[in-house]
N, C-alpha and C positions, 0 to 999 in steps of 0.2 A: 449092140450098144456102141455108138460112135462118140468119142469125147476128145476134145483138145482145147487148151486155153493158153494164151500167150500173154505174158506181162512184159512191159518195157524193161523192168528189172525186178529183182527178188525182194526189194525193200518191204513191201506190204506183207507178202506171204511169210517172209522170214520173221517179221515182228509178231505176227499172229501165232505162228507155230511155237516160237520161243515162249510166248505168254502161256500157251496151252501146256507146254512141257513142264511148267511149274505145278500143274494140277494132276496130269495123268501121263502114263507111258504109252498108251495106245488109244487111237480114236478112229472114227470114220470121217472121211471127206465125203460129204453129200454133194452130188452133182445134179443140177437141174438145168433145163433149157434157159432158165432165168439167171443162173449164177451158181456159185459155190457156197456151201455152208459148213462150218465146223463148230462143234460144241464140246464141252468138257465139264465134268463134275469131279471135284477132288475126292479122294478116298475118305476124308474126315467129314465130308458133307458141309463144309464151311463156305465154299465158293463154287459158283457156276459161271461158265463163260460161253458166249455165243458170238460167232463172227459170220457175217454175210458179205460176200463179195459179188456184186451184181455183174452181169456180163459187160456192162458199160465200162467197168474198170479195166477190162482187158483190151489189148489192141486187136486180138482175134479171139473169138469164142464160138465153140460148136459143141452142142450136146443134143443127142437125138432122143434121150429119154431119162427119166429119173433113175438114179443109181447111187451106189455108195462104194467107196474104196477104203478098205481097212489098212491103216498105216501104223508102223512103229514110229512114234514121235521123235525119239532121239536119232533114229536112222535118217529121217527126213531133214532134221536140223543139220546133221553132219554134211549132208549133200548140199543143202542150201548155203551153208557157210563157205562152200567152195566157189560160189558164184562171185564174179567181180562186180564192182559197183555199176558198171555200164553194160553188163551182160544182159541180153534178152533171155528170158526164161520161158520154157514151154512145158506144160504138163499134158500128157497124152496117154491114153490107153493103147497098149501094144495091139496092133491089128491082128497079129498072129497068136497072141496070148492075152485074152481080156482080163486075166488076173495079174497082169504086170503093168505098173505105172512107169512110163518113160519120162524122165526129167532131163530136158535138154537145155544147155547153156550155150548161147552164141555170142561171140565177140567178133571184132574185125579180123582176128587172126586164127580163131579156132572154133570148133563145135564139139562139145562134150556131151555125151548122153549117159545117164545113170539109169539103171533098172531097179525098181523097188517092187517086190512081190506084195500084192494085195493079200490081206489075211482076214480070217474070221476072228472076231474079238470075243473071247469067252465072257459069258454073263451078259451079253448085249440083249436088250429088250427093245423091240420095235417102237415101244412107247417113248423111248428116250430121244427119238429124233426131234420131237416137238416139245420136250420137257421144259426147257428154259422159257420158251415162248408162253407156255401155259402158266408157269409160275409167275412170270412177269405180268401176265394179264390179271392174275388173282391179286397182285400187289398194287395195281395201278391206282385204285381209288383210296388206298391206304397211305400213299405218299402225300405229305402235307407241305413239303417244300422242295422245289427243284431249282438248283443253282447251276449256272453255266460259268466255268472257271478255266483260265488258261492252264495248259498242262504244266508249264514251267512253274507256276505258282503252287500247284498241288505237289509238284516234285520237291520244292523247297520245304514245304510244310512237313512232308513225310520224312525228309532227311533230318530236319530239326527234331522231330518227335523220336526218331530212332536212337538218337543220342541218349535219351532218357529211359525209354520203355519199348516194349514190343506191342503195346496196345495204345489206341488213341480214342479219345472221346470227341465226337463230332456233335455240335449243337447249332441249331438255327433258332435265334430269338427274334420273333416277328416285331415285337414292340420296339426293341432296341435297334432293329435293322442291322444285325451283325450275325456272322457265322464264326463260331469259336471252335478251335481245335486244341485239346489239352492232353498231354501225356505226363504221367507221374509214376514214381515208385519211391522206395525209401531213400534214394539218393538225391532226389530233387524233382523238379517239375518244369515243363515248358508250356507256355500258353501263347497261341497265335489267334489274333482277332482280325477278321476280314470285314471291312465296311461293305455292306450289301448295296450301298448307293454308289460307291466309287471303285470297289475292288473286284467286282465280278463283271462278266460280260452280259449276263442276263439273269433274271430271277423270277420265280413265281412262288410266293410264300402265302399260304393260307393260315397256318398255325405254327407253333413251336414244334421242333423235332429234335430228337437226339438218340444216340446209340454209341456203343463202344465196339471198336472193330480191330481186327488184327493188322498190324503194320506190315507184317511180312507179306501178306497177300496184296496190300495196297502198294507196297514197293514194287511188286511184280507187275501189276497192271499199269502203273504209270510209265513203265519202260516203253510202252507203245506210243508215247507222245510223239515219236518220230514219224508216225503214220497218221496222226490225227491232230487237228489244230487246237482242240480244246476238249474238256470233259464236261458232261452234264451229270450232276450228282443229284439223285432223288432220295429223300429221307422221309421217314415217318418216326414213330416212337418205338424204339427197340424192335424194329423189323429189319429184314435185309436191306442194305443200301444198294442202290442201283447206280452204276457208273457207266455212262455210254459215251463212246467216241465216234464221231462221224469220220468215215474214211474217204479221203479225196483221191483223185487220180494223180498220176505222176506229174501231170501238167498243172495240178492244183485245182482242177475243176470239181465241183460238188457232185456227188453221186448218192445212190441209196445205200452205199456201203456203210457198215457199222460194226462195231465190236461192243458187246454189252456184257457187263460183269455184275453179278449179284453176290454180295458178300454178307453172310449172316452175322448178326451182332453177338457179342459175348454177353450172355445173360449171367450176371454176377451171382445171383442167388442160387442158380442151379448149376452154374459153371459148365454150361453146355451151349452149343450154337443153336440158332433159331430154326434151322432146317431140321435138327434132330438127328440122333445117331441112326435111326431107322428110316431116314428120308428116302423115298423111292417114288416111282410113278403112281403108286396107289395114293400117296399123299396128295398128289395133284388132283386125282379124280374126286377125292373126298372134299377138297377145297372147292372145286368147281361145282360139285353137286350141292354144296351148302350155300351157294350163291356168291362166293368170293370172287368168281371169275366173270360176273356179269359186266357187260359193257357200261361205260360211263354214260348216264342219261344226258349229260350236257353235250355229248357229241364231240368233245375235245379229244384229240389224238395225242397221246403221250409221246409218240414217236416224233 
């Protein structure tokens, strides 16, 4: 196995790893000839995250075969935080020890190399590698509204809502052509209305949609706005909300890079998340076998 990948700086990788750290302590970095993939499911089964960094994002990229590298997320964050803003960063499997990941930071004045041991992650199931993509596919035809919004706008909405509550109700009203965000508790309420004709970058609304979601998870995901220009929010009725950010290169060029976040709604009557306390790979198989994962006959690509 021969693998090395060089980024102009650590901005993109650092942003993704910090978002993942909110969900889990350990994960695999999947390496393919086409690029890197990372995913995570939090222990409460409320949120799922997938990030894909295509080889085009890297200044240099080499991978001879599919493989995976087990990492301690906090250890990797500590290392990445030591990189300077202009440091080139390289990830490479040690040629002498394929179970060691070398993380090299280069500046005009120095070269620093950290070694991080790859590890086996307890409880890992091979099915988890494509779990989020499978679940995303089952949801595709259930989304009735897709809104593209600036990251800074969503950031302000979340900050306003957090003053009042740790939950937010998100609504799209097709007839009124608005998107509403509401947070409330016994102390008060805040309501934010976004004009779908003037306040968003793009939209595709077929029907009304709504759900109630955790602000703590939303607060975490919007931190990645430094590596994406905008967010695409897909909603249905009381189903997981999909938030996708396109990842651009350091030069601002578009790529196939993306970070996708699925956030389960708070089901008030049952007081549990939509993924369920026993959510696992078997849930995906059942959903797919029931027809939920069939491709859209219209041929439209949600990506």
